ChimeraX commands (.cxc) that place a marker at each C-alpha (Angstrom):
marker #1 position 0.00,0.00,0.00 radius 0.5
marker #1 position 1.08,3.61,-0.48 radius 0.5
marker #1 position 2.65,5.59,2.33 radius 0.5
marker #1 position 0.44,7.77,4.53 radius 0.5
marker #1 position 2.76,10.68,3.64 radius 0.5
marker #1 position 0.66,11.42,0.61 radius 0.5
marker #1 position -3.08,11.83,0.43 radius 0.5
marker #1 position -5.54,10.59,-2.19 radius 0.5
marker #1 position -8.25,13.21,-2.40 radius 0.5
marker #1 position -11.80,12.02,-2.85 radius 0.5
marker #1 position -14.40,14.42,-4.22 radius 0.5
marker #1 position -17.83,14.61,-2.62 radius 0.5
marker #1 position -20.99,14.39,-4.74 radius 0.5
marker #1 position -21.52,18.14,-4.19 radius 0.5
marker #1 position -18.00,18.96,-5.39 radius 0.5
marker #1 position -18.49,16.76,-8.45 radius 0.5
marker #1 position -21.74,18.55,-9.25 radius 0.5
marker #1 position -20.05,21.94,-9.03 radius 0.5
marker #1 position -16.88,20.97,-10.89 radius 0.5
marker #1 position -18.51,18.69,-13.47 radius 0.5
marker #1 position -15.75,16.14,-13.21 radius 0.5
marker #1 position -14.58,13.30,-11.04 radius 0.5
marker #1 position -11.51,11.11,-10.67 radius 0.5
marker #1 position -8.58,10.41,-8.33 radius 0.5
marker #1 position -6.27,13.23,-7.22 radius 0.5
marker #1 position -2.95,12.45,-5.52 radius 0.5
marker #1 position -1.19,15.02,-3.36 radius 0.5
marker #1 position 2.53,14.88,-2.54 radius 0.5
marker #1 position 3.42,17.69,-0.10 radius 0.5
marker #1 position 7.02,18.87,-0.04 radius 0.5
marker #1 position 9.37,17.42,2.54 radius 0.5
marker #1 position 11.72,19.85,4.29 radius 0.5
marker #1 position 12.10,23.58,3.81 radius 0.5
marker #1 position 13.35,23.53,0.23 radius 0.5
marker #1 position 11.10,22.02,-2.47 radius 0.5
marker #1 position 12.73,19.96,-5.24 radius 0.5
marker #1 position 13.73,21.82,-8.45 radius 0.5
marker #1 position 10.84,20.23,-10.32 radius 0.5
marker #1 position 8.02,20.03,-7.79 radius 0.5
marker #1 position 4.96,17.98,-8.81 radius 0.5
marker #1 position 2.66,18.07,-5.77 radius 0.5
marker #1 position -0.56,17.05,-7.56 radius 0.5
marker #1 position -1.38,14.48,-10.24 radius 0.5
marker #1 position -4.71,12.96,-11.19 radius 0.5
marker #1 position -7.22,11.81,-13.76 radius 0.5
marker #1 position -10.19,13.93,-14.83 radius 0.5
marker #1 position -13.37,12.25,-16.06 radius 0.5
marker #1 position -15.22,15.28,-17.44 radius 0.5
marker #1 position -18.90,15.85,-18.07 radius 0.5
marker #1 position -19.94,17.89,-21.15 radius 0.5
marker #1 position -20.21,20.96,-18.86 radius 0.5
marker #1 position -16.71,20.89,-17.34 radius 0.5
marker #1 position -14.77,24.16,-17.50 radius 0.5
marker #1 position -11.77,25.25,-15.46 radius 0.5
marker #1 position -10.18,28.74,-15.55 radius 0.5
marker #1 position -7.03,30.15,-13.95 radius 0.5
marker #1 position -6.69,33.89,-14.56 radius 0.5
marker #1 position -2.93,33.84,-14.13 radius 0.5
marker #1 position -1.66,30.42,-13.24 radius 0.5
marker #1 position 1.30,29.86,-10.94 radius 0.5
marker #1 position 1.43,26.24,-12.05 radius 0.5
marker #1 position 2.44,24.55,-15.26 radius 0.5
marker #1 position 0.02,21.81,-16.28 radius 0.5
marker #1 position 0.84,18.94,-18.61 radius 0.5
marker #1 position -1.93,16.56,-19.63 radius 0.5
marker #1 position -2.43,13.49,-21.77 radius 0.5
marker #1 position -5.85,12.90,-23.34 radius 0.5
marker #1 position -7.06,9.32,-22.94 radius 0.5
marker #1 position -10.41,9.71,-24.71 radius 0.5
marker #1 position -12.92,12.24,-25.95 radius 0.5
marker #1 position -12.36,15.85,-26.94 radius 0.5
marker #1 position -11.85,19.20,-25.30 radius 0.5
marker #1 position -10.34,22.64,-25.73 radius 0.5
marker #1 position -7.38,24.19,-23.94 radius 0.5
marker #1 position -6.50,27.86,-23.98 radius 0.5
marker #1 position -3.22,29.48,-22.95 radius 0.5
marker #1 position -3.51,33.26,-23.15 radius 0.5
marker #1 position -4.97,33.95,-26.61 radius 0.5
marker #1 position -4.03,30.57,-28.10 radius 0.5
marker #1 position -6.89,28.05,-28.16 radius 0.5
marker #1 position -6.42,24.46,-29.34 radius 0.5
marker #1 position -8.66,21.42,-29.60 radius 0.5
marker #1 position -7.33,18.21,-28.12 radius 0.5
marker #1 position -8.38,14.60,-28.53 radius 0.5
marker #1 position -7.22,11.09,-27.70 radius 0.5
marker #1 position -3.45,10.74,-28.02 radius 0.5
marker #1 position -2.70,14.46,-27.68 radius 0.5
marker #1 position -0.53,16.00,-24.97 radius 0.5
marker #1 position -1.15,19.59,-23.88 radius 0.5
marker #1 position 1.16,22.00,-22.04 radius 0.5
marker #1 position -0.21,24.99,-20.12 radius 0.5
marker #1 position 2.76,27.01,-18.88 radius 0.5
marker #1 position 2.69,29.06,-15.72 radius 0.5
marker #1 position 2.34,32.83,-15.76 radius 0.5
marker #1 position -0.51,32.62,-18.27 radius 0.5
marker #1 position -4.29,32.58,-18.48 radius 0.5
marker #1 position -5.49,28.95,-18.53 radius 0.5
marker #1 position -8.85,27.65,-19.67 radius 0.5
marker #1 position -9.90,24.02,-20.09 radius 0.5
marker #1 position -13.29,23.22,-21.64 radius 0.5
marker #1 position -14.86,19.81,-22.11 radius 0.5
marker #1 position -16.41,18.76,-25.41 radius 0.5
marker #1 position -17.43,15.39,-24.01 radius 0.5
marker #1 position -20.48,13.46,-25.16 radius 0.5
marker #1 position -22.45,10.71,-23.46 radius 0.5
marker #1 position -20.93,8.23,-25.89 radius 0.5
marker #1 position -17.36,9.52,-25.53 radius 0.5
marker #1 position -16.42,11.18,-22.21 radius 0.5
marker #1 position -13.39,13.44,-22.09 radius 0.5
marker #1 position -10.74,11.83,-19.90 radius 0.5
marker #1 position -7.20,13.07,-19.32 radius 0.5
marker #1 position -4.30,12.51,-16.94 radius 0.5
marker #1 position -2.76,15.72,-15.57 radius 0.5
marker #1 position 0.36,16.71,-13.67 radius 0.5
marker #1 position 0.57,20.09,-11.88 radius 0.5
marker #1 position 4.11,21.44,-11.67 radius 0.5
marker #1 position 4.75,24.12,-9.03 radius 0.5
marker #1 position 8.22,25.23,-10.12 radius 0.5
marker #1 position 9.70,27.98,-12.22 radius 0.5
marker #1 position 12.38,25.52,-13.25 radius 0.5
marker #1 position 9.67,23.91,-15.36 radius 0.5
marker #1 position 9.66,26.99,-17.61 radius 0.5
marker #1 position 13.44,26.83,-17.92 radius 0.5
marker #1 position 13.22,23.18,-18.91 radius 0.5
marker #1 position 10.47,23.84,-21.45 radius 0.5
marker #1 position 12.49,26.71,-22.91 radius 0.5
marker #1 position 15.64,24.57,-23.12 radius 0.5
marker #1 position 13.74,21.91,-25.07 radius 0.5
marker #1 position 11.97,24.50,-27.26 radius 0.5
marker #1 position 8.52,23.73,-25.89 radius 0.5
marker #1 position 7.85,27.03,-24.12 radius 0.5
marker #1 position 5.40,28.26,-26.76 radius 0.5
marker #1 position 3.92,24.83,-27.46 radius 0.5
marker #1 position 0.37,24.20,-26.26 radius 0.5
marker #1 position -0.47,20.89,-27.99 radius 0.5
marker #1 position 1.61,18.07,-29.42 radius 0.5
marker #1 position -0.87,15.93,-31.31 radius 0.5
marker #1 position -1.04,12.20,-31.81 radius 0.5
marker #1 position 1.80,11.04,-29.58 radius 0.5
marker #1 position 2.19,7.71,-27.78 radius 0.5
marker #1 position 2.94,8.89,-24.25 radius 0.5
marker #1 position -0.02,7.48,-22.33 radius 0.5
marker #1 position 2.16,4.85,-20.65 radius 0.5
marker #1 position 4.52,7.53,-19.29 radius 0.5
marker #1 position 1.64,9.54,-17.82 radius 0.5
marker #1 position -0.01,6.42,-16.38 radius 0.5
marker #1 position 3.26,5.45,-14.70 radius 0.5
marker #1 position 2.90,8.26,-12.18 radius 0.5
marker #1 position -0.66,7.23,-11.34 radius 0.5
marker #1 position 0.42,3.61,-10.84 radius 0.5
marker #1 position 3.37,4.58,-8.66 radius 0.5
marker #1 position 1.15,6.85,-6.55 radius 0.5
marker #1 position -0.66,3.75,-5.29 radius 0.5
marker #1 position 2.50,2.02,-4.07 radius 0.5
marker #1 position 5.41,4.43,-3.47 radius 0.5
marker #1 position 6.19,6.78,-0.59 radius 0.5
marker #1 position 6.25,10.55,-0.93 radius 0.5
marker #1 position 10.06,10.52,-0.78 radius 0.5
marker #1 position 10.19,8.11,-3.71 radius 0.5
marker #1 position 7.48,9.96,-5.63 radius 0.5
marker #1 position 9.27,13.33,-5.50 radius 0.5
marker #1 position 12.24,11.85,-7.33 radius 0.5
marker #1 position 10.17,9.68,-9.66 radius 0.5
marker #1 position 7.87,12.54,-10.73 radius 0.5
marker #1 position 10.83,14.81,-11.50 radius 0.5
marker #1 position 12.24,12.05,-13.66 radius 0.5
marker #1 position 8.89,11.42,-15.35 radius 0.5
marker #1 position 8.44,15.12,-16.11 radius 0.5
marker #1 position 11.88,15.23,-17.75 radius 0.5
marker #1 position 11.15,12.05,-19.74 radius 0.5
marker #1 position 7.88,13.51,-21.02 radius 0.5
marker #1 position 9.51,16.83,-22.00 radius 0.5
marker #1 position 12.43,15.14,-23.74 radius 0.5
marker #1 position 10.12,12.81,-25.66 radius 0.5
marker #1 position 7.86,15.68,-26.73 radius 0.5
marker #1 position 10.91,17.66,-27.84 radius 0.5
marker #1 position 12.16,14.72,-29.90 radius 0.5
marker #1 position 8.76,14.37,-31.57 radius 0.5
marker #1 position 8.57,18.08,-32.32 radius 0.5
marker #1 position 12.10,18.08,-33.70 radius 0.5
marker #1 position 11.46,15.07,-35.93 radius 0.5
marker #1 position 8.27,16.64,-37.23 radius 0.5
marker #1 position 10.06,19.92,-37.73 radius 0.5
marker #1 position 12.30,18.20,-40.24 radius 0.5
marker #1 position 9.18,17.92,-42.38 radius 0.5
marker #1 position 9.12,21.69,-42.72 radius 0.5
marker #1 position 10.31,23.02,-46.04 radius 0.5
marker #1 position 13.92,24.17,-46.30 radius 0.5
marker #1 position 12.81,27.79,-46.63 radius 0.5
marker #1 position 10.73,27.71,-43.42 radius 0.5
marker #1 position 13.51,25.92,-41.50 radius 0.5
marker #1 position 15.92,28.66,-42.61 radius 0.5
marker #1 position 13.49,31.42,-41.60 radius 0.5
marker #1 position 12.98,29.80,-38.18 radius 0.5
marker #1 position 16.72,29.44,-37.65 radius 0.5
marker #1 position 17.29,33.10,-38.50 radius 0.5
marker #1 position 14.49,34.28,-36.20 radius 0.5
marker #1 position 15.59,32.09,-33.28 radius 0.5
marker #1 position 19.20,33.26,-33.62 radius 0.5
marker #1 position 18.15,36.92,-33.69 radius 0.5
marker #1 position 15.76,36.72,-30.74 radius 0.5
marker #1 position 17.74,39.12,-28.53 radius 0.5
marker #1 position 18.17,41.67,-31.31 radius 0.5
marker #1 position 15.78,44.15,-32.95 radius 0.5
marker #1 position 13.73,42.46,-35.67 radius 0.5
marker #1 position 14.05,43.94,-39.16 radius 0.5
marker #1 position 12.16,42.38,-42.07 radius 0.5
marker #1 position 14.71,43.82,-44.49 radius 0.5
marker #1 position 17.52,41.81,-42.89 radius 0.5
marker #1 position 15.55,38.58,-43.28 radius 0.5
marker #1 position 14.64,39.44,-46.89 radius 0.5
marker #1 position 18.29,40.13,-47.73 radius 0.5
marker #1 position 19.46,36.90,-46.15 radius 0.5
marker #1 position 16.80,34.74,-47.81 radius 0.5
marker #1 position 16.76,36.49,-51.17 radius 0.5
marker #1 position 12.95,36.34,-51.32 radius 0.5
marker #1 position 10.24,38.97,-50.95 radius 0.5
marker #1 position 8.71,39.69,-47.56 radius 0.5
marker #1 position 5.28,38.74,-48.90 radius 0.5
marker #1 position 6.50,35.34,-50.11 radius 0.5
marker #1 position 8.37,34.62,-46.87 radius 0.5
marker #1 position 5.31,35.47,-44.78 radius 0.5
marker #1 position 3.02,33.36,-46.93 radius 0.5
marker #1 position 5.10,30.17,-46.74 radius 0.5
marker #1 position 5.90,30.68,-43.05 radius 0.5
marker #1 position 2.25,31.15,-42.06 radius 0.5
marker #1 position 1.16,28.17,-44.16 radius 0.5
marker #1 position 3.54,25.78,-42.36 radius 0.5
marker #1 position 3.84,27.39,-38.90 radius 0.5
marker #1 position 0.29,28.67,-38.49 radius 0.5
marker #1 position 1.35,32.21,-37.58 radius 0.5
marker #1 position 2.99,35.22,-39.17 radius 0.5
marker #1 position 6.72,35.91,-38.91 radius 0.5
marker #1 position 6.07,39.04,-36.84 radius 0.5
marker #1 position 3.77,37.24,-34.39 radius 0.5
marker #1 position 6.26,34.36,-34.07 radius 0.5
marker #1 position 9.03,36.80,-33.12 radius 0.5
marker #1 position 6.78,38.79,-30.78 radius 0.5
marker #1 position 5.53,35.66,-29.00 radius 0.5
marker #1 position 9.08,34.40,-28.49 radius 0.5
marker #1 position 10.24,37.77,-27.14 radius 0.5
marker #1 position 7.28,38.07,-24.77 radius 0.5
marker #1 position 7.82,34.55,-23.42 radius 0.5
marker #1 position 11.47,35.43,-22.78 radius 0.5
marker #1 position 10.35,38.64,-21.09 radius 0.5
marker #1 position 8.08,36.73,-18.72 radius 0.5
marker #1 position 10.91,34.38,-17.78 radius 0.5
marker #1 position 13.16,37.35,-17.04 radius 0.5
marker #1 position 10.44,39.03,-14.96 radius 0.5
marker #1 position 9.90,35.85,-12.95 radius 0.5
marker #1 position 13.45,34.56,-12.60 radius 0.5
marker #1 position 15.65,37.69,-12.52 radius 0.5
marker #1 position 15.82,41.07,-10.79 radius 0.5
marker #1 position 16.40,42.94,-14.05 radius 0.5
marker #1 position 14.39,46.12,-14.37 radius 0.5
marker #1 position 11.78,46.50,-17.11 radius 0.5
marker #1 position 14.15,48.88,-18.91 radius 0.5
marker #1 position 16.96,46.32,-18.76 radius 0.5
marker #1 position 14.69,43.52,-20.00 radius 0.5
marker #1 position 13.53,45.75,-22.83 radius 0.5
marker #1 position 17.14,46.34,-23.87 radius 0.5
marker #1 position 17.98,42.63,-23.55 radius 0.5
marker #1 position 15.21,41.81,-26.03 radius 0.5
marker #1 position 16.27,44.43,-28.56 radius 0.5
marker #1 position 13.76,47.19,-27.75 radius 0.5
marker #1 position 15.38,50.60,-27.36 radius 0.5
marker #1 position 12.10,52.15,-26.15 radius 0.5
marker #1 position 10.99,50.61,-22.84 radius 0.5
marker #1 position 7.56,52.28,-23.08 radius 0.5
marker #1 position 6.99,50.66,-26.49 radius 0.5
marker #1 position 8.08,47.29,-25.07 radius 0.5
marker #1 position 5.73,47.71,-22.11 radius 0.5
marker #1 position 2.81,48.44,-24.44 radius 0.5
marker #1 position 3.58,45.34,-26.52 radius 0.5
marker #1 position 3.75,43.23,-23.37 radius 0.5
marker #1 position 0.37,44.54,-22.25 radius 0.5
marker #1 position -1.18,43.78,-25.64 radius 0.5
marker #1 position 0.02,40.16,-25.45 radius 0.5
marker #1 position -0.56,39.52,-21.75 radius 0.5
marker #1 position -3.27,41.93,-20.64 radius 0.5
marker #1 position -1.06,43.80,-18.16 radius 0.5
marker #1 position 2.17,45.76,-18.03 radius 0.5
marker #1 position 5.44,43.98,-17.15 radius 0.5
marker #1 position 5.65,45.56,-13.69 radius 0.5
marker #1 position 2.11,44.43,-12.87 radius 0.5
marker #1 position 2.82,40.92,-14.19 radius 0.5
marker #1 position 5.90,40.64,-11.95 radius 0.5
marker #1 position 4.00,41.96,-8.93 radius 0.5
marker #1 position 0.93,39.76,-9.37 radius 0.5
marker #1 position 2.97,36.67,-10.11 radius 0.5
marker #1 position 5.17,37.08,-7.04 radius 0.5
marker #1 position 2.22,37.91,-4.76 radius 0.5
marker #1 position -0.19,35.20,-5.95 radius 0.5
marker #1 position -0.68,32.39,-3.48 radius 0.5
marker #1 position 0.10,28.81,-4.45 radius 0.5
marker #1 position -2.93,26.67,-5.25 radius 0.5
marker link #1:1,2 radius 0.2
marker link #1:2,3 radius 0.2
marker link #1:3,4 radius 0.2
marker link #1:4,5 radius 0.2
marker link #1:5,6 radius 0.2
marker link #1:6,7 radius 0.2
marker link #1:7,8 radius 0.2
marker link #1:8,9 radius 0.2
marker link #1:9,10 radius 0.2
marker link #1:10,11 radius 0.2
marker link #1:11,12 radius 0.2
marker link #1:12,13 radius 0.2
marker link #1:13,14 radius 0.2
marker link #1:14,15 radius 0.2
marker link #1:15,16 radius 0.2
marker link #1:16,17 radius 0.2
marker link #1:17,18 radius 0.2
marker link #1:18,19 radius 0.2
marker link #1:19,20 radius 0.2
marker link #1:20,21 radius 0.2
marker link #1:21,22 radius 0.2
marker link #1:22,23 radius 0.2
marker link #1:23,24 radius 0.2
marker link #1:24,25 radius 0.2
marker link #1:25,26 radius 0.2
marker link #1:26,27 radius 0.2
marker link #1:27,28 radius 0.2
marker link #1:28,29 radius 0.2
marker link #1:29,30 radius 0.2
marker link #1:30,31 radius 0.2
marker link #1:31,32 radius 0.2
marker link #1:32,33 radius 0.2
marker link #1:33,34 radius 0.2
marker link #1:34,35 radius 0.2
marker link #1:35,36 radius 0.2
marker link #1:36,37 radius 0.2
marker link #1:37,38 radius 0.2
marker link #1:38,39 radius 0.2
marker link #1:39,40 radius 0.2
marker link #1:40,41 radius 0.2
marker link #1:41,42 radius 0.2
marker link #1:42,43 radius 0.2
marker link #1:43,44 radius 0.2
marker link #1:44,45 radius 0.2
marker link #1:45,46 radius 0.2
marker link #1:46,47 radius 0.2
marker link #1:47,48 radius 0.2
marker link #1:48,49 radius 0.2
marker link #1:49,50 radius 0.2
marker link #1:50,51 radius 0.2
marker link #1:51,52 radius 0.2
marker link #1:52,53 radius 0.2
marker link #1:53,54 radius 0.2
marker link #1:54,55 radius 0.2
marker link #1:55,56 radius 0.2
marker link #1:56,57 radius 0.2
marker link #1:57,58 radius 0.2
marker link #1:58,59 radius 0.2
marker link #1:59,60 radius 0.2
marker link #1:60,61 radius 0.2
marker link #1:61,62 radius 0.2
marker link #1:62,63 radius 0.2
marker link #1:63,64 radius 0.2
marker link #1:64,65 radius 0.2
marker link #1:65,66 radius 0.2
marker link #1:66,67 radius 0.2
marker link #1:67,68 radius 0.2
marker link #1:68,69 radius 0.2
marker link #1:69,70 radius 0.2
marker link #1:70,71 radius 0.2
marker link #1:71,72 radius 0.2
marker link #1:72,73 radius 0.2
marker link #1:73,74 radius 0.2
marker link #1:74,75 radius 0.2
marker link #1:75,76 radius 0.2
marker link #1:76,77 radius 0.2
marker link #1:77,78 radius 0.2
marker link #1:78,79 radius 0.2
marker link #1:79,80 radius 0.2
marker link #1:80,81 radius 0.2
marker link #1:81,82 radius 0.2
marker link #1:82,83 radius 0.2
marker link #1:83,84 radius 0.2
marker link #1:84,85 radius 0.2
marker link #1:85,86 radius 0.2
marker link #1:86,87 radius 0.2
marker link #1:87,88 radius 0.2
marker link #1:88,89 radius 0.2
marker link #1:89,90 radius 0.2
marker link #1:90,91 radius 0.2
marker link #1:91,92 radius 0.2
marker link #1:92,93 radius 0.2
marker link #1:93,94 radius 0.2
marker link #1:94,95 radius 0.2
marker link #1:95,96 radius 0.2
marker link #1:96,97 radius 0.2
marker link #1:97,98 radius 0.2
marker link #1:98,99 radius 0.2
marker link #1:99,100 radius 0.2
marker link #1:100,101 radius 0.2
marker link #1:101,102 radius 0.2
marker link #1:102,103 radius 0.2
marker link #1:103,104 radius 0.2
marker link #1:104,105 radius 0.2
marker link #1:105,106 radius 0.2
marker link #1:106,107 radius 0.2
marker link #1:107,108 radius 0.2
marker link #1:108,109 radius 0.2
marker link #1:109,110 radius 0.2
marker link #1:110,111 radius 0.2
marker link #1:111,112 radius 0.2
marker link #1:112,113 radius 0.2
marker link #1:113,114 radius 0.2
marker link #1:114,115 radius 0.2
marker link #1:115,116 radius 0.2
marker link #1:116,117 radius 0.2
marker link #1:117,118 radius 0.2
marker link #1:118,119 radius 0.2
marker link #1:119,120 radius 0.2
marker link #1:120,121 radius 0.2
marker link #1:121,122 radius 0.2
marker link #1:122,123 radius 0.2
marker link #1:123,124 radius 0.2
marker link #1:124,125 radius 0.2
marker link #1:125,126 radius 0.2
marker link #1:126,127 radius 0.2
marker link #1:127,128 radius 0.2
marker link #1:128,129 radius 0.2
marker link #1:129,130 radius 0.2
marker link #1:130,131 radius 0.2
marker link #1:131,132 radius 0.2
marker link #1:132,133 radius 0.2
marker link #1:133,134 radius 0.2
marker link #1:134,135 radius 0.2
marker link #1:135,136 radius 0.2
marker link #1:136,137 radius 0.2
marker link #1:137,138 radius 0.2
marker link #1:138,139 radius 0.2
marker link #1:139,140 radius 0.2
marker link #1:140,141 radius 0.2
marker link #1:141,142 radius 0.2
marker link #1:142,143 radius 0.2
marker link #1:143,144 radius 0.2
marker link #1:144,145 radius 0.2
marker link #1:145,146 radius 0.2
marker link #1:146,147 radius 0.2
marker link #1:147,148 radius 0.2
marker link #1:148,149 radius 0.2
marker link #1:149,150 radius 0.2
marker link #1:150,151 radius 0.2
marker link #1:151,152 radius 0.2
marker link #1:152,153 radius 0.2
marker link #1:153,154 radius 0.2
marker link #1:154,155 radius 0.2
marker link #1:155,156 radius 0.2
marker link #1:156,157 radius 0.2
marker link #1:157,158 radius 0.2
marker link #1:158,159 radius 0.2
marker link #1:159,160 radius 0.2
marker link #1:160,161 radius 0.2
marker link #1:161,162 radius 0.2
marker link #1:162,163 radius 0.2
marker link #1:163,164 radius 0.2
marker link #1:164,165 radius 0.2
marker link #1:165,166 radius 0.2
marker link #1:166,167 radius 0.2
marker link #1:167,168 radius 0.2
marker link #1:168,169 radius 0.2
marker link #1:169,170 radius 0.2
marker link #1:170,171 radius 0.2
marker link #1:171,172 radius 0.2
marker link #1:172,173 radius 0.2
marker link #1:173,174 radius 0.2
marker link #1:174,175 radius 0.2
marker link #1:175,176 radius 0.2
marker link #1:176,177 radius 0.2
marker link #1:177,178 radius 0.2
marker link #1:178,179 radius 0.2
marker link #1:179,180 radius 0.2
marker link #1:180,181 radius 0.2
marker link #1:181,182 radius 0.2
marker link #1:182,183 radius 0.2
marker link #1:183,184 radius 0.2
marker link #1:184,185 radius 0.2
marker link #1:185,186 radius 0.2
marker link #1:186,187 radius 0.2
marker link #1:187,188 radius 0.2
marker link #1:188,189 radius 0.2
marker link #1:189,190 radius 0.2
marker link #1:190,191 radius 0.2
marker link #1:191,192 radius 0.2
marker link #1:192,193 radius 0.2
marker link #1:193,194 radius 0.2
marker link #1:194,195 radius 0.2
marker link #1:195,196 radius 0.2
marker link #1:196,197 radius 0.2
marker link #1:197,198 radius 0.2
marker link #1:198,199 radius 0.2
marker link #1:199,200 radius 0.2
marker link #1:200,201 radius 0.2
marker link #1:201,202 radius 0.2
marker link #1:202,203 radius 0.2
marker link #1:203,204 radius 0.2
marker link #1:204,205 radius 0.2
marker link #1:205,206 radius 0.2
marker link #1:206,207 radius 0.2
marker link #1:207,208 radius 0.2
marker link #1:208,209 radius 0.2
marker link #1:209,210 radius 0.2
marker link #1:210,211 radius 0.2
marker link #1:211,212 radius 0.2
marker link #1:212,213 radius 0.2
marker link #1:213,214 radius 0.2
marker link #1:214,215 radius 0.2
marker link #1:215,216 radius 0.2
marker link #1:216,217 radius 0.2
marker link #1:217,218 radius 0.2
marker link #1:218,219 radius 0.2
marker link #1:219,220 radius 0.2
marker link #1:220,221 radius 0.2
marker link #1:221,222 radius 0.2
marker link #1:222,223 radius 0.2
marker link #1:223,224 radius 0.2
marker link #1:224,225 radius 0.2
marker link #1:225,226 radius 0.2
marker link #1:226,227 radius 0.2
marker link #1:227,228 radius 0.2
marker link #1:228,229 radius 0.2
marker link #1:229,230 radius 0.2
marker link #1:230,231 radius 0.2
marker link #1:231,232 radius 0.2
marker link #1:232,233 radius 0.2
marker link #1:233,234 radius 0.2
marker link #1:234,235 radius 0.2
marker link #1:235,236 radius 0.2
marker link #1:236,237 radius 0.2
marker link #1:237,238 radius 0.2
marker link #1:238,239 radius 0.2
marker link #1:239,240 radius 0.2
marker link #1:240,241 radius 0.2
marker link #1:241,242 radius 0.2
marker link #1:242,243 radius 0.2
marker link #1:243,244 radius 0.2
marker link #1:244,245 radius 0.2
marker link #1:245,246 radius 0.2
marker link #1:246,247 radius 0.2
marker link #1:247,248 radius 0.2
marker link #1:248,249 radius 0.2
marker link #1:249,250 radius 0.2
marker link #1:250,251 radius 0.2
marker link #1:251,252 radius 0.2
marker link #1:252,253 radius 0.2
marker link #1:253,254 radius 0.2
marker link #1:254,255 radius 0.2
marker link #1:255,256 radius 0.2
marker link #1:256,257 radius 0.2
marker link #1:257,258 radius 0.2
marker link #1:258,259 radius 0.2
marker link #1:259,260 radius 0.2
marker link #1:260,261 radius 0.2
marker link #1:261,262 radius 0.2
marker link #1:262,263 radius 0.2
marker link #1:263,264 radius 0.2
marker link #1:264,265 radius 0.2
marker link #1:265,266 radius 0.2
marker link #1:266,267 radius 0.2
marker link #1:267,268 radius 0.2
marker link #1:268,269 radius 0.2
marker link #1:269,270 radius 0.2
marker link #1:270,271 radius 0.2
marker link #1:271,272 radius 0.2
marker link #1:272,273 radius 0.2
marker link #1:273,274 radius 0.2
marker link #1:274,275 radius 0.2
marker link #1:275,276 radius 0.2
marker link #1:276,277 radius 0.2
marker link #1:277,278 radius 0.2
marker link #1:278,279 radius 0.2
marker link #1:279,280 radius 0.2
marker link #1:280,281 radius 0.2
marker link #1:281,282 radius 0.2
marker link #1:282,283 radius 0.2
marker link #1:283,284 radius 0.2
marker link #1:284,285 radius 0.2
marker link #1:285,286 radius 0.2
marker link #1:286,287 radius 0.2
marker link #1:287,288 radius 0.2
marker link #1:288,289 radius 0.2
marker link #1:289,290 radius 0.2
marker link #1:290,291 radius 0.2
marker link #1:291,292 radius 0.2
marker link #1:292,293 radius 0.2
marker link #1:293,294 radius 0.2
marker link #1:294,295 radius 0.2
marker link #1:295,296 radius 0.2
view
């Protein structure tokens, strides 16, 4: 049997009615004063009714989930994606989260989820180029996600803290490998555009520089990039810069002016306005709210 040092949370009928979902939740409280680098205190399985909806206005947790059956929608900030059986979704911390069921009586929406209470999770996702990824479709990772649920029934909290860190890293590495292998299916032109944009992330973005390097018109470059990547070149660059800005606001003591300069913006006011457009608040407010928000 599992150790008493973790708690399996059972939902009452009233809670199920309110939340429109049921399923096991396992809690692994931290041991000692310093939590592990990758802290996964909650995992579980959601069996969702057609009415299930969950919203976090600005989440302090990163959520990774694996869809076992049915369909739903996940939203991270302004990006909304549909998910179905075999898909894995990533909802990074510091963002607006929304999860909506599209279950039917014939096909309930069921997914395994891991809540990660650690800013190191963002660093790991960034290192494996998954920071802006919301959904990786049609992957075979159910067994990895189920492993944590199976271990929760038999291992102690001390064992689970190490095992869940390892599982999280395995999942991220596998997703990164899948994304990378699928990225090789991109056309040579789009791979070259992406490489240029990623290498210039901390510099001002100039379309003319990209046009000169590629030897193609801006219109043509934008058309092929959007067709294969699903977004414009400008929005790709802006999203990457804003994600980097959020990491700097969370993990460093750099001022907003310094972060603006780091990301290639000479005008901090212009940078602050862009940040607000993408995230609904100015950088200073984001930093303040994120640091003050209680853990859930």
